[in-house]
N, C-alpha and C positions, 0 to 999 in steps of 0.2 A: 732897491726893490725893483725898480724899473725892469732891469734887463732879464730878472726873474718872472716878472709877471708876462714879459714879453715872449718868454719861455713857455708859457703856459698856455697862453693864448695860441700861440703855434702849434703846440701840442693837441690842443683842442682842435684846433680847425685841421689838423692832418687826419686826426683821428674821426673826424666826421665825414671829412670828405672819401676816406678809406671806405668807412662803412657805408655810406651812401650808396658809392659805387657799387659795392657788394651786394646791397640790398635791392637795389634796382634792378640788377642782372639776374638775380634768384626768382624776384617775384615778378620779373618780365618772362622768365622763362615758365612761371605757372600760368601767367596771362595768355600769351601767344600760344601755348600748345592746347590750352583750354578754348580759345577762340576756334583754334584748327579743329578741336574735337565736336565743336557743337554748342560749348558749355558759355553762358554770356558773365563776363564780368560786371559787376556794378560799379566797383568802385578800385582804383589803382590808387593806393597811398603811399608816399614816401615820408616815413614818420608817423608819431601818433598824436593823440591828442587834438586842440583845435585848428581847425584848416586854415593857412594863413591864405593860399590862393588855388583855385580851381578852374576848370575846364571840362566842358562835355563834349565828348565825339559824337561822330555822326552814328556811332552803334550805342550811343546810349551809355556809354563805360565815362565814370566821373574820375578824372586826371586830377590828385592833388597832393599839393605838398602841406604836412601838418608840422605843427611847433615844436614835437620834441623828435630830432632826428636821430633817434636811437633804434630804428627798424623800419619795418613799412609791412605791408598787405596786400591780398588782393581779395576783395569779398565778390562773391561767385553768386549768382543768383538763386535765392530760397536759403542762402547761409543766415545763421540767427547770429552770429558774432564774425569778427574779422579773422578769426583764426580757422573757418572753416570745419570747425569740429563737431560741430551741433547743427541741425535743421531748423527752418523756422517752420514747422509741423502745421500750423495754422496758415500759412501762407500757401507754404506747396500743395495743401488739400484743396484749394481755391483755382489751381491752376488748370488749365487744359491739357491732354497730353503732350502738346507741342510745346507748352511752355514747361512743363516737367521737364520735358527732354533737357533744355537748357540751363537745370540745375545740377549741382553736384550727386544730391539724392538721387535724381531721374534718369542720370546717363548711364550707357552703358559701363561695366567694370573697366573695359578697356580704356575709355576715355579718362575715368576717374584715375586710374594708375599712370598713365601716362602725363596727364597733368599735373599728378602728384611729383611724380620723379624729375619733371622737366626743371624744376627748381635747380635741385643739386646736381644735375646737368649739364644746365647752363653755368653754374658756377664752375664745373670741372673744363668746359669748353674755354670760358672767359679767361681762367689760367693759363692754358695751354697757348691762346692768343697773344695773353699780355707776354709771356714769356718769349715768344715769337717775334714780338715787334721790338723787343729789348734787344735779342740776339740780331736781328736785321741790321739794328740804328746802329749797335756796338761794333758790328763787323767781325770778320773772320782776318786773323793775323796772316800777312803775306808770307811765302815761303821763295826764296831765304828771308828770314828776319832781318826786317829793315826799318830803322830808325823815322818813326814820322816828327817827334818833336822829345825836346829835352826838358826835365822837369829841373827847376832850381835846387842846388845841391851844395853843402857847405865846402865841398873840395872840388878843384877843378875837373871838370867833365871834356876829354877831347873828341868824344863823339858828336855826329853833327847831323841835321837832319837829312835824311836820304842815303845816309851810311848804310851799307848791306854789312851785315856782322857774320864774316864766314868762319871764324874761331875764338873761342877764349882761352887763353892760355894753353894754346897749341891744340886743344879739344875741337873738332869738328863741330859746329852747332846745329844740331837735328831739328826737324819740322818740330814748330812750336807746340802742337798739341799731341806730340807724343810722348810717350814714358820717357823715352830715351832723353829729352830735354830736360823733365826732373832730374832723372840720373846724372845729368851731365853737369847739371847745377849744384846737386851734391858733392860731387867731386871736386868742384874749385876750390881752392884754398882761400878761407877766410881772410883776408887785407885788403889795405886801404885802396892799393890800385893793382890790376891786373892788366895783363897784354891782349887787347881785342885786334885780330886780324880782319880788315875790311876791304872793301871795295866801293871807292869815292871816285866820281866820274869816270868811271872806266878802271882805274889804278887800284892795285892792291897795296894795302900798307898797313904798319903797325903803330896802335894809338892805345894810350892808357888812360882808363878811366875806372870808377869807383865798380865794386861786385855788384853783378846786374841785380841781385835781388837785396838792394841795399836797406837797410834799416829804414825807408821812408815808409809812413803810414799812406795806403790806399783806400783802405775803408776802415770803419770801426764798427763793431759788433754792437748793436742796441742794447743798451741796458747792461752793459759790459763794465769792468773796472777801467778802462781805458777811457770810454765815455763817461764818467763818472767825475774824472779829474781833468775836464776839458782840455784833453789832447785834441788834436786836428788834422785834418787828413792832409797832407803836405810836411807834417812835421816830420823832422829826421832825428831819429835817437843817434846820438853818437857814443854815449858810454851807459852800461847798467851797473850799479853798486860801485862806480869808480874806473870800471875795465872796460878800455876801449871797444865798440862793436862796429863791424863794418857790414854786417849781413842781419836781416832778422833773425836769421837761425842763431845768432850770436845772442840775440836778445833771447831768444826761446829757451836756450840752453842754460841760459842765468837763471830763470823762473822756474825750469824743471830743478835746477839745484837747489834753489831755495825752498820749495816746497810749501809756498803758499805765504813765507814771510815778505813784510813790504820790499819793494825793489826802488832804489833810488834812480831816477832817468835824467841825464843830460838830453835836452832836447835842443834842434837850431830850428828856428822859426823865422824866416826872411830875415835873414842875417843876425838875428837875438839868439843868445844863448837862456836858455831856461832850464828849471829844474824842477821836477815831476816826482811825488811818492806814490807809486802804483802797489794795490794789494792784489794780486791775482786771486781770481776766483774760482773755486771747485765747482768741476762741470762735468755732468754725465752726458757723454755724447756718444753717437753710434760706433761701433768697432769695425775694422775691416771684414773681420769673420762672422760678424753678425753678433746679437746683442749688445752690450754698451760697457764703456770703460769710464771711469772717475779719473779725472786730469786736471791741472791748474793751466788756467787761460788769462789773458790780459786783455782779449777783445778787439786786439791789433791784426788786420789783414794787411800784409806786405804785398810788393808786386815790383816790376820792372821800373827803374828810375826813370826811364824813357818810355814815351807812349809808342809802343809799335804802329807800321802803317798797317792798314786793314782794308779788306775790301770786302763788298756787301755778298754774305752767303746765300747759296740758294735757296728757295722757299722749300723745297724738301727738308733740307738739313735744319732750316729753321725750326719748321715744324716739329719734327721728330726731337730737336732740343727741348720744344714747350711740351711734348707730350713725356719725355724721361723725367725733365723738371716737375710736373704733374704728379707722374707715379712714384717719384723719390717722396715726396712730400706725404703723400698717401699712406704710402709701405713705412715711412719715419714715423710718422704719425701715431699709426697703430701698434707699430712695435716700441714706441715710447711710453703709450698709454698702458699697454700689456706690463712691460717692466715695471711700471709705478704700481699695478696692481697687485703683482706678485711680490712687490718691495726691493725688487733689484735694484731701482734706483729712487733718488728722492723724488716725493710729490711735489716738490717746490719746482719742479719742472715745468709744472702747468701753470700758465698766465692766464689772469682774468682780465676785466676790460681796462683797469688801471693799467697795468703793463703794455696791453696791446698797444693803448693810446700812448705811453710813451715812446714804444718801438716807432708809432706811426710819425710822430713828432721828428725822432734821430733820422728816421729813413728820409724822410720828406727833406733834411735840414742837409742831406748827401747828394741831392740832386733829383732831377725826374726818373730817372732810370733804375735809381736804387728804390725810389718811391713806388713805380710800377710792378717792379718786381715783388716787394711788399704786401700789395694789393693782388698780385698772381697768388703770393703764397695764403695769404689770408683765405682769398677767394676757394682755392684748393680745399683748406680746413674745414673751411664753412660747408662745402659741400658734403664733406665724408662725415662733419657732425651730424648733419640733416639726415644723414641715411641710417643712423644707429636707429634700431628698432625701436623705442622709446616712445609711447603715445605723446600727442602733442607736436612732436617734431614730423617730419616726412616720411621718415624711416617707419614710423608707428602705424601711420596712414598705410604704407604699403604693406606693413604687416597685417593688420585688418583686411585688407584686399586679397592677400594671400590664401587667410582662411577662408574668407566668402567665396573665392575660387575652387578651392579643395572640397568644402561642405556644400556648397550650392544656396547657402545663405550667409547674410552678415551675422557678426556677434550681436547678441541682444543688447537693448539699450541700456541695460542695467550694469551688464560686464563693461560695454563700453564708457560709461559714465566713471565705473570704479578704475577702470585701467588709465582712462586719461588723468582722474585725480591724483594717480600715484606718480603718471609719467610726469606732470607737474610739479609735484613735490620734489622728485628727482632731479629735476633740470633747474628749479629754482636752488636746491641743495648743491648741486654742483657749480652753480654761479656764487652761491654764497662761499664754497670751499674755494675757489681761484681766486676771490675777491680777499680772503685771509690770506691766500699765500702773496699776493701783490703788495697785502699791507706789513705781513711779518716774517716773510722768508728771507 
C-alpha cells in the first residue's frame, strides 16, 4: 500500500499548493485594490480555522496562515464576517466619518466595485503571466527545424543533434508552427523508417529514421484511460491489438475503429517490452465549427521523438500567447457549461474538488511546466466562476453594486439576506453536484 499512499500524499500536496497559489492571488487582488481605494484590511488569511502563525504589518493588517488550506479571505474594517457579506452595524455606528470611509460599507461605490472586481481580475492576469512564463521557458522552435536532442527509441535513429531537417520523403519541411507542417505530417506514409534529407556540418545527406510523430507518449491527459493504467511519458507503443504501429496516428485509428472496446497495447519502455489493456473513454470536446462532439480518447499526447532546437520568443508574442490561452479557457468553459445546461453534453464533464485534486497530482508529476500551466488554467476558471452573478460570489456583489448605481440606493437588508441565503444554497448545491460527479461518473 505504500506506493498508493505516496500517490495520495503527492496528490493532496499538489492540490493544496495549486489552490493556495490561486487563492492568495485572488485575495491579494481584493486587498491591494482595497488599500489603493482607501479601504483598510484588518486580516489577510490564507486558509480557514485556527491560525498557525501570523504577523501584523505597519498598516495594522494581520497576515496569517490558518489550519485548513481550503481557501482564504480578506476581512476589511467594519465587516461582520470573513466573506464581507455583512457589516458590523454597531461597530460602524461608533466610527468617525474618516474611519467609516475605511470600511466597505462607508466607501464610495466605485471603491467597493473596484475592490470586489480585483479578485477575478488578478486571477485572469496571473493566468496570462503563467502561460507567458511557460511559453518563454519552453521557447519557440527554430526555422529550419533543427534537432536539439534525440529521445530513446526502440528502433535505430540516424538523426543527430544539430541536424537541420530539410525534407522528409522528398517533401520540403515547412515552418513548424504553420498549418502546412501539419499537412505535411499527415501526408507522410506511416512506416518503420522514412528518408530524411538533412544538413549536417554544412553537407546535405539522406538518413533513415522513424516517423516524426512516432507513437511515443509525450504527455498524458489527467484522469484519462492512459493515466489510469500507468502508462508513462517516454513509453513507445509498438503495436495495438496485435497490429504494428509506427505513428501516434496509427494508434488513434485503432481506437476509432473499435469504438470504445479495450485495446491491447505493446509498449517499449527503457529496453523492456510491456503489455497494457487500455479502455478508451467517451469524451465531449469542442468541435472546430462550434459546439461539441463526442469522441473516444486514450488520453495520450504524441509529439516529435526528438526535441527541436528552440529560441526564446519575444515578450510580446509570449504575452499574446498568454492572452489567447486565457481567453480560450473562458470561452470554452462558458460554452461547455451552456451545453451541459441544455443537455447537449453530459454533466459528467464537470469536475469537483476530488477530480481537481487528481488532476493536480498528475500534472505535477509531469513536471513544473505542466503544473504551472494547470495552475494557469485553474486560475482563469476560478476568476470566471467568481464573476457569475450569484450572491456570496464576487459577481453577486457586483450585481448589487450595479443595482445601487442605477437606483441610487442599495438593495434593502431583507432582500440582501434572502438573496445571499439563496446564493449560498446554490453554491453549496453546485459543490455537492460536482462532488457526486467525482465519485460516480
